[in-house]
C-alpha positions as CSV (number, residue, x, y, z in Angstrom):
1,X,108.9,55.4,106.8
2,X,106.3,54.6,109.8
3,X,102.6,55.1,110.3
4,X,100.9,55.2,113.3
5,X,99.6,57.9,116.1
6,X,102.3,58.6,116.6
7,X,104.6,57.4,114.3
8,X,107.6,55.5,116.2
9,X,110.2,52.7,115.5
10,X,111.6,50.6,118.1
11,X,115.2,48.1,118.0
12,X,116.6,45.6,120.4
13,X,120.3,46.2,121.5
14,X,122.4,43.7,122.8
15,X,126.1,45.0,123.2
16,X,128.6,42.5,122.2
17,X,130.5,43.4,126.1
18,X,128.3,42.3,128.5
19,X,130.7,44.0,131.3
20,X,130.2,47.8,130.3
21,X,127.4,50.0,131.9
22,X,124.8,50.0,128.9
23,X,122.8,52.7,130.4
24,X,125.5,55.4,131.3
25,X,126.8,54.0,127.5
26,X,123.7,55.6,125.6
27,X,123.7,58.6,127.9
28,X,127.1,59.1,126.3
29,X,125.7,58.7,122.9
30,X,122.3,61.0,123.6
31,X,124.9,63.8,124.4
32,X,127.6,63.0,122.1
33,X,124.4,63.1,119.2
34,X,123.1,66.7,120.6
35,X,120.5,65.1,122.3
36,X,118.8,66.1,125.4
37,X,118.0,63.9,128.6
38,X,114.9,64.7,129.9
39,X,114.9,61.7,132.7
40,X,116.6,59.0,134.2
41,X,116.0,56.2,136.4
42,X,118.2,52.9,137.2
43,X,116.7,50.8,133.9
44,X,115.4,53.3,131.5
45,X,116.4,56.9,129.6
46,X,113.8,59.2,128.1
47,X,115.2,61.6,126.0
48,X,114.4,64.2,123.3
49,X,115.6,65.3,119.8
50,X,115.1,69.1,118.4
51,X,112.5,70.1,116.5
52,X,113.7,70.7,113.1
53,X,112.2,71.7,109.3
54,X,111.0,67.8,108.8
55,X,109.6,67.1,112.3
56,X,108.6,68.7,115.7
57,X,111.2,65.9,117.5
58,X,111.3,63.1,118.6
59,X,110.8,60.9,122.8
60,X,113.8,58.5,122.9
61,X,112.5,55.4,125.1
62,X,115.4,53.1,126.0
63,X,114.7,50.9,128.7
64,X,117.5,48.1,129.9
65,X,116.1,44.1,130.0
66,X,117.1,41.6,132.2
67,X,119.1,40.2,129.8
68,X,121.8,42.4,129.4
69,X,120.0,44.4,126.1
70,X,118.3,47.2,125.6
71,X,115.3,48.9,123.6
72,X,115.6,51.6,122.0
73,X,112.4,53.5,120.5
74,X,112.1,56.9,119.1
75,X,108.7,58.9,118.7
76,X,107.0,61.8,117.2
77,X,106.5,64.1,119.7
78,X,103.6,65.3,118.2
79,X,100.5,62.3,119.1
80,X,99.0,63.9,115.7
81,X,101.9,63.7,113.6
82,X,101.1,59.6,111.6
83,X,103.8,60.3,109.5
84,X,107.8,60.2,110.3
85,X,109.7,60.1,107.0
86,X,112.0,57.6,108.6
87,X,113.2,60.2,110.9
88,X,112.6,57.6,114.0
89,X,114.5,54.3,112.4
90,X,117.6,57.0,111.6
91,X,117.5,58.2,115.4
92,X,117.6,54.7,116.8
93,X,120.2,53.4,114.1
94,X,122.3,56.7,115.2
95,X,122.3,55.8,118.6
96,X,122.6,51.6,118.3
97,X,125.8,53.0,115.8
98,X,127.5,55.2,118.3
99,X,126.8,52.3,120.9
C-alpha cells in the first residue's frame, strides 16, 4: 500500500523480445484491461482506469526508454488521495502480466 499525494506505484519493464513494438503491445493491454487511452505520443502513453468503490480512478503513464524498456506508473487521479490500498501496484502488475 502506497502513501503519498497522490499515492502511486512505478515499475520498470524490460521485454524479453526486443523486436516487438512495445508501445503498441501496451496499447493493446490497456484496451484489453478495459482502461482508456487519453493521450499517446511516440514515446509515451497516458491512460486512465474507471472510478470504483475503492478509488476515484487512476492515471497510467507509460514512458518508453532509449534502452527498449519502459516505466509504468499508476497514480491516483484525486490529488488528495494519500492511500491507494494497493490499487496502483495492482494496475501496474496487471499491465505487466498482459505483456
